[in-house]
Phi, psi and omega in degrees: 000146183268135177290128182294340178282341180285139180269123177257137179293136179268140175287140180296135181283145178291138180269117178256118186293318181212167176261127181259141175265118186294331179295316180290324178294318177295322177296318178294318178295321179294318179292324177294318179292323176296318177296319180295321179292320177296315180294323178294322178295315178295322176296322176295321176298315181294318179296321178292319180289330177283347179077028179287133181232162175054234186291329182295328176294318179288328174296320177295322177297316179297320177298314180297320180297312181290330175294317177299314181298319180294315180293323178293322178291324179289319183288330177246086188298327181250075182293338180294338177283341185252334184229152179291313179228095185290346181288340179293344179299326182284339185265347183274061187282336186273356186291332180251009186291324181295316179292326177297312182294322179299309181287329177297312180290323180296312182284334177285332176282337177292321180282000000 
């Protein structure tokens, strides 16, 4: 048993800058993902109508993804108020790829 008069060193407490509401963060992430899927679908339509094939279609997808991220960052200047880590937005490149490929193949087969 530890003597209560002995002083034990305390571990430094983690500094939490703010309290985040998980409901609002989930709402913001959901709206961002919905916008990303819509933009990926439109990008797939454009890639299919332009007749881009093979590697050029995926290069176009990367271009559309980074264009979306740049425009989203410009329109919401203070992303730190809406997301815990806004830099992850640039790394989530695969979230809209399925809808891009679906609309890309659909519109390229129409032509």
